[in-house]
C-alpha positions, -999 to +999 in steps of 0.1 A: -658-013+668-621-009+659-611-041+676-638-060+658-626-048+625-590-057+634-601-092+645-621-096+612-590-085+592-567-108+611-590-138+606-591-131+569-553-128+568-549-162+585-575-178+562-554-166+532-523-178+547-538-212+555-551-214+519-516-206+506-500-232+530-525-258+518-515-251+481-478-258+490-480-286+515-514-303+511-540-310+538-518-333+559-489-308+558-511-279+566-508-280+604-515-252+628-478-250+635-469-246+599-496-220+592-483-201+623-448-202+607-460-189+574-480-161+591-450-152+613-469-157+646-472-184+673-496-213+672-514-197+701-519-167+680-539-188+655-559-204+683-569-169+694-589-165+662-596-202+652-604-228+677-589-257+658-575-268+624-609-277+610-622-243+616-592-227+600-594-251+569-631-242+566-620-205+564-594-215+538-621-232+518-643-201+519-612-181+509-605-203+479-641-202+467-642-163+471-615-159+445-638-175+418-670-158+432-654-123+430-643-129+394-677-141+384-692-109+400-667-087+382-674-105+348-712-105+354-709-066+357-697-067+322-721-093+308-752-080+290-769-111+276-773-148+284-743-160+263-720-135+280-732-147+314-724-182+305-689-173+293-684-152+324-689-183+345-666-203+323-639-177+324-641-172+361-639-210+368-608-213+347-593-179+357-557-170+352-555-166+391-571-199+403-567-225+376-533-239+385-522-274+395-513-265+431-546-248+437-565-276+420-546-302+441-554-283+474-590-280+464-592-318+457-577-324+492-604-302+508-632-319+487-619-353+500-629-342+535-665-331+525-681-365+533-667-363+568-672-326+576-706-310+578-693-276+574-673-284+543-705-302+531-725-269+535-698-248+518-696-272+489-734-271+485-735-234+484-707-234+457-726-258+435-759-241+439-744-208+429-726-221+398-758-241+388-780-210+393-756-188+373-755-212+344-792-222+344-806-187+346-786-178+314-793-211+295-831-210+301-831-179+279-813-198+251-829-232+250-858-252+266-862-255+303-855-292+303-824-288+280-812-260+301-814-283+332-794-310+314-769-287+299-762-270+332-755-305+348-733-314+319-713-281+321-709-282+359-697-318+357-672-310+329-659-280+350-653-303+380-637-329+358-612-304+343-603-292+378-597-328+388-575-334+358-556-302+366-550-314+401-541-350+395-525-351+361-487-348+361-479-313+353-516-305+353-535-290+323-534-254+315-561-228+313-563-227+275-566-265+273-595-263+298-613-235+278-608-255+246-624-285+261-654-265+273-658-249+239-657-283+222-685-295+246-706-263+239-702-269+202-715-305+206-746-296+225-756-261+212-756-245+177-729-220+170-741-184+164-725-150+159-740-138+192-723-167+210-689-161+194-691-124+201-700-132+237-670-156+241-646-131+226-659-102+248-656-122+280-621-135+271-611-099+268-628-089+301-611-118+319-577-107+304-583-071+315-593-082+350-560-102+352-540-072+340-556-050+367-546-076+394-510-076+380 
């Protein structure tokens, strides 16, 4: 039992190292040898836990997604109404921790492999289903079913587009710019209300508190 736990911990540590290496060197520069150097072990040490580079990158992709997923869970624990859940998703997807050019660039590199890698396809499908479900389940309490479907698609597309801009634009775009763009979009498709503004401010505060706890 102890050995299994140690192996699980070691696999997680190597996935984190692979993810960090990916943010620094890109997908082409993230070789098993380089990850081994970053981890302070031999290449054979990595192959003891992951059979090849693709399997290691799959673990890195899961690690990258887990950062956003954990923040959504933390903010959902604070959210008490549909608007707060919507802003929880927005804040988590543009978190202090994740929304940085080097992270966005590595994510773009991984996404470029999705059409050629079945495992990456499955992970990406899970990610989109989760974000779609989180947004739609909140929006259906605010507007009609059809509008909730359309707005969910529009918001998820906008989130993807802002991550793309962050990774590809020289110097990237910062978190506040991304949040401002999402707020502009929400203003265009949904009426403003005091409940919505209160929810936005509450989740901004919750996200900032979460960041302070991590620091």
